[in-house]
Structures are given as C-alpha cells and as structure tokens.
N, C-alpha and C positions, 0 to 999 in steps of 0.2 A: 301662232304660225313658227315654225323654227328658223331660228337665228343662221345666218348664213357661215357655216364651218365645215371644215375641211372631211371629207366623204370617210375617212375611217371611222369605225364605230367606237362609242364609248361609252362606258356606265357613270352614272352618281356615286355610286361605291367603290372606293379606291382598290384597285387591283392589286395582286400580287407582285406585279413587275410595277403597278404606279407607288406601290408604298416602298419599295426597294429603292426606286428613285430617287424617291421625299428624303430617305434616310442619306439617300449617298450624298446629293444634294447638301445636305443639314449637317453633315460631316466636312463635306469640302469646306464649306460657308465657314463653320466653325474653325479649320484649319489656317482658313485663309485670313480669320479674323485675329488669330491667336498669334498669325508671324505676321502680322501687316505693319507690325514694331519693331519686327527682330531680324529673321535670317532672310525672309522671302522681299528681297527688291521691288519696288514700283515704280520701273523706270530706271532710264540711267544704263550700266554698264554693270555686265556681274563677270568677277576674276575669274576665267573660266576659257581655258583653249576650246577652241572646237572649227571643224570644217565644213559645218551645216546645221541648216535650222531647228532641224529636230535637236540638239546636243544642246536647246536653249531653253526648254521649254521649262517655264517656274511654275508652271500648275497651275495660271493664273489666267482665265477665261477673258480677264480686262484689259492684259498686254498682249502686241503683236512682240514676238521673239526671233531675232534674226542673228545671222552669225555673220558679222562684219568681215569686211577685206583683210583686216588686220589681223583675225583669228580670233575677236573678242566677241563675246555676245551683247545684245545689245537690245533692253527691254525699254519699248515706248506704251505708254498709257494710253488705248483708244477709247474714248466714250461712244463709239459707236457699234463696235463690238457685242453682239447679240451670247451671252450664255447660253450654254445648253436647258432647255423647258423642260416639265414637268406638263404635260397638254391636262385639260378640262378641270383644273384646281382652282381657276379663278384667279390666279396670280401669276406674275410673269416674271424674271429674272432678269435686271439690267443695271449694266455697268455706269457706278456713280464713284469720281474721285478714285478711279483706278482698282473698285473694288466691285464684286457681283450682289446686288440689293433686290428683296424681292418688292413687290409692289403688287398693289392689287388690279385686276384687270377685268373687268365684268366681261368683257367678250372671250374669256377662256373656258366656257362652259363645258360639262357633259353633254353631249348628245346623247338621247335617248333613243335616237332613230325612230322615232314615232313621228311622223307629220302632221298631227294633229294634236301637238304640245307646244308651248312656247317656252324654250332651254333660258333661264338666266341666274344669274349670281345672287344670292343672297347673303352676304361677308362670303365665306369661304366656301359656302357650299351651294352646286347648280338646284336650282328648281326645276320642275317640268309640270306649266299649268295648261289642264287641258282647254282646247277653244270650242266656242258653243258648236254644239250639235249641230250639224247642216251645214258646216264651213265645208269649204271645198279642199280637195289635200290630193294627193298623188301617192302612188307606190311602184317606185321601178320607173314606167313607162306608162303605167295606169291611174286614170282618174277614178276617185270617190269622193264620197262624204264623209265628214265626220261623226262620229257618234261616243259618247262616253269618253272618249279621249284618244279613241282609235279611228284608222281609216279604213273604211269599209269599202270594198272593189267588190263590184258587182261579177259574177260569173255563173257559165254553165258549164257541163258538162264537156263541151264540144271547145270550148274556149279555156279551160282552166288553164292550159300551159302557158298559154300565152298572156292572163290577164292578172296571174296569179304569182309570177314572176316577180319578187322584190330585191330582186340583185344582192342578195344578202346570203353569203354560202353558211351561213351559222343558222339558217330555217331551211324547214322542211316544209315546200309550198304545196297548197292542196286547193279544192273547192266542196266547200260544204254545199251540195248540191240542193240541200231539203231548205238551209238558209238564202242559199243562192248567192254567197259572197265569199270571198278569199280567206282561208285561214295560214297562217304562220307560226310549226309546231317547233319553238326553238329548240339550237343542239346545244348540247352540254359537253362538253370534253374530246371533240373532235375537232381535226386539224385540216380546216380547207387548203388544197394543195394550191385553189387558185392565189390565195392569200401569203403565201412563203413570198420570202425573200432568201437567198441562198448566202451564208456567209455574213450574219447578221448576229449572231450568236442567239437569236429568238426563234420560237415557235409560237406563230399563231393559233392559238385554240379557242372554239368556240366557247362562253361562258354565258349558260343560259340566254342562247340569239346572239352575242355580242361578240363578233371579236376581238379577243384579247392577248395582247404579245406577253408571253412567259420566256424566261431567260433558258436557254439551251447552250450548253457549252461543248456541244459535241458539233453544232455550227459554225464549225471555224471561217474565218473570215482571210482564206486564201489569198493574199495580193500580187500571185507569183513572183514575189520579189525570194530568191534563195539566201538572200541576207538578211531578212526580217522571219522573225517565229510567227506564228499565227494563234492566236491565243484569243481565247473565252473568259473572262473573268466575271461570274453573276450576269449573264447576258451582256456585257459592255464588250464588245470588239476592238481590240490593237493590236500592233505590229511591232512589236518591240526589235529593235536592231539586236542581230547576232552579235558573240563578240568578235573583235577585229583578228584575222588570223583563222577563222572558220571557216571549213573549206564548203565549196559551192561548186556551181557549174553553169554559165549563161551558156546555151548556144547562140547566143550574134557574135561573144568575143570568145576564138576557139580556145584562146590561152587560159581564159579566164579561171583561175581555182580559189584563189582567198576574198575574203568580205573585209571591207576596209572599213576604218571607225564612222562612217556614214550609210552605210546600209546598202553600196555596190559590191557588187562581183566582180572584181579586178585579177590586172595579171599578177599584182606581188603590192605587197606592204614592205618588204624589205628583201635585201638582193639574196637570201636563202632560199625566198620563195619560188626562185625563177629554177626550180629543177629539171627542166628540158632543157635548159644551155648548158655545157660543160662543165665542170666543175672548176673550183679558182684553184689556179695554178701559181708558177711564176712567170709567166706568159701572160696569162687571160684571167680575171677577174668578173664575176658578177655584177650588176648592178641594177637598181630600180628608183627609175625616174618618173613620178607623176603616174605610178603605178604601173608604168609599163619595164618591162626586162629588158636589157639589153647588156652588154660586155665592154668593156675596157682593156685596150692591150698594153703591154710593155714594152718601152722603147727599142729600137731595133739595135739588137748585139751588146743589149743588158744581160751579162753571165746569169745564169739560174743559180741557185745555189747549192746542190749537189753536182760535183763534178768527179772525173776520173783522173787520178795523180798520175803524169808520168806518161802519159799519150800522144804530146805533143798537140792537142787538140783542146779545143774550149767551146762545151754548148751554151750559148748564146739565146736571147730569144728575135725571134724574124719580122716582129711590128705587127703579126696580123693571127696571134694568140700560139703561133707554132715556136717551135726549135729551129737551129740549125746550126752547124758545126762547122767553126774556124778554125786555122793554123795558130798553134800557141806555140812559138817555138821556146818560150822560158819556163814550159811546163816539159822539163827534160826527164826523160826515163833512167832514174836514181837505181842503179844495179846492185850497189855497194860494193864495189872491185875496185880498188887502188891503181889496177894493170889495165883499167877499161874508161875509156872515155864517154860520159853522157852528153849525146846528142839530139837535137831535133834539126832536121833539114827539110822545110817547104812541109813541115807537118808530118813529117815522116822520123821516128823514134829510132836511134842505131847505138850500140856499145861499142864500140870499135877499139882495138888492142891500144894501149901507147906502146911508146917508142924501147922498143929493148932494152935492158939495164936502166930502164927508170926507177930511182929508189920508191922503195914500198915497206911496208911491215912497219911493227913499232919502232921509232925513234930512228925510223927512215934509214935501218940497218941491212934491208934484206933490199932484192930487184926484180923486176918485170920479166920475165921470159918472154920468147917470140908468139908463144900461144895466151898470152893475157894471165898468166900468174904468178902471183909472187913466192920466190923463192929466193934458196941461200948463196947460190950463186949461178953463173951462168956459162 
C-alpha cells in the first residue's frame, strides 16, 4: 500500500537535479559550519547600513534577517524555520542551535508511482515492496488488482481511453485488447507541457516514465521588477538587485527613472537624477527628498553672481526660481572722463558735463570746457 506522498513523481535513483541539490546543500552546510565561529553571525546585529530586509541576508536559513528602523541589520535565530529540502532522500533538514542539521526522516521516501508497492526508507535508501497479488489498487480514477507488484486495470477497445488514463504525462496509455488490461509505456526525454512552471529555472522532463525537473537556465524568473535581475544559476532562480542608480521605468510612477538600493524604481537618489527639472542656478536648485524630486528657491532679492557693471541695475532672485531687475544707484556708469559726472537716477545711467573750468588733467593743470573735454584753457 503506497504511503501518503505528494503527487509529484519521484524515482528511487537520484536524478541529476537531485544530485545537484545534494551537492549544493552539502556545500552550504560546509560553509555554515566553517563560518559559524568566524564571520557569519548567529543572531544579534550586523554592522552594516541597510534600507531593506534583503540587504541583511546572512545566507543562513535558520535566522530571520531584518533591517531595523535605525538602519542596522538584526539577525534572529529561529528554530521553527524550515530550510530548503531535498525530496525523497529519507532525510530532512531542520534548524538546531541556529544551524541547518540533517536528520533521518522515514516519511521522505521516493514514490515509484506504483500503487502495488509499499515505499519505505531503509536507512537513507527507499525500498519498494510488492503488495500481495490480488490486492485492490487504482491507477488514475480506475480500480484494478495487483499482480507481481503492478496494478492491472481491465479494459476493452471501447473503454481504453477512459480506463487506461493513469494521469501521468510521462507515459503513453493504451489497452492490450488481447490481454484485456491497460499498458503504460514510459516516455523518456520528453517535456510534458502540462507539468511546466514558467520562471522556475527548470524544465520537467520524462525520465523512463517519471517526471523529473532538470536545470533550465533559460527559464528566467521574471518578477516584473525593473530594478532586479532575472537570473537562473544551475536551476536555482534568483532576483538580485540592480545597482542603485541603474535606469528603470515604472509605468505606475511617471517620473520614476532610477533604481534605489532596495530594488525600487524611484524618481531620484540624488538631486542630479531629477533631469526633468530645470538645471541648478543662482536662484533655483534641484532637491531629492525621500526619493522624490523637488526644488529649493533662493530668497527674494538676493543678487545673482554675474552682474553687468555700471548700468544702475542689479539682477536678483524673485523667490520662485526666476530673476528680476532692481534699481541700484550705487552701480554708477564710470566713463573715465574727468569732465563728466557718473550718475544713477532711479536706475537710469547718465554722464552729464561738469561745470566749465573745473580742473582736470595731470595735477589739475587743465580745465574742462563746456562740452566735457579737458583742455589747456577755456
């Protein structure tokens, strides 16, 4: 009698992907063991700035890793966590003292998908013991009897399609009309369409009639996030963060153009990211607060840096990012003529003649005439 197992077909011999997962977990356990007394913390805090939980991953499946409000990673040992398992190996991983530990598990057997065998663990190997001949069994929705460890379903040419469907995409079902029983020919190296899951970095292939997942690094895990990469590594899907500042586009946020350091597409990380706003100048500057673009404006009447000399005017900020022109009577129009005055009147620049016979020239030895010219005599 088969034990109560999940519906995913398994084989007693390790599949290629199983061997890979074994190796991956073995390496992971070795790394955890090697670093448990060294640099990987087991609880407490991690001296590292963070803005999101994903930045605090210590690669230990037995800790919960969170980013606290003060921006410091907090790692908490949690014995209730369940590390990723390798199926059908008569073992399981569980958390003990903050580390993943392998323990025997007689319920984790490899199901041979044969209802006329009993699947059990003998050490770390699954055995398949045939049931007594004549025992009741069922394949799919159809009842039959056991014979030599196989479930035999009676059929005819008329009911073959209904009676012989074993609900296994990795077999070809038919009725041996002469023998009056169903036959299920195993398929090999075929990918049943109904068993595929998009984006899991795996392709389910039939291996001698059993569905077996194998690594498919082209089956990318698209998480619809423009600020994460979609990566398959030997059949393992991940979505690592893109570098902060990478360009992105988020249809829900019209102005979102850059990735932040937590994997979100935002307006800005720095004021320079706000390229849709006017460039900085003396009267306006871009700002980026909480990843949102804005502007700050210089106070009203503060002069800008570049001014025209001698025009009786001064260019100042208007308080809203633009400039305005004020009268400035101290900005007189110097014409370097001793026989004219340099005057600003309500912002108007003039150079009127000085009085006739005003002294001028070197050591005041000359005189201004009536037309503003320095001459020897008038």
